[in-house]
C-alpha angles and dihedrals in degrees: 000000000000095000125034098200134028092240094054107118120212093199135039122202108234102179137003130182140165112248117181124348107309098359132110135200120195138167118223125194121209104227093208099048104020092230115151118219130196110222120191126185134188140148089270093056145282140275135201119191134157111267113245132208125223089277096051096253123136113259110238126184115223113247 
């Protein structure tokens, strides 16, 4: 089983900020892999993509 308890979370919200009027940007961290994701939301839609460093490598938190 992937999760042992109902309250186990797969993702932690690392940062959230209001961007433009009615838009949000946040960074989520996958607790199992350590991969950081950039999530954006606005009235037009939303996106989720791995967060990259200055060399184009995926940012991964150490476990």
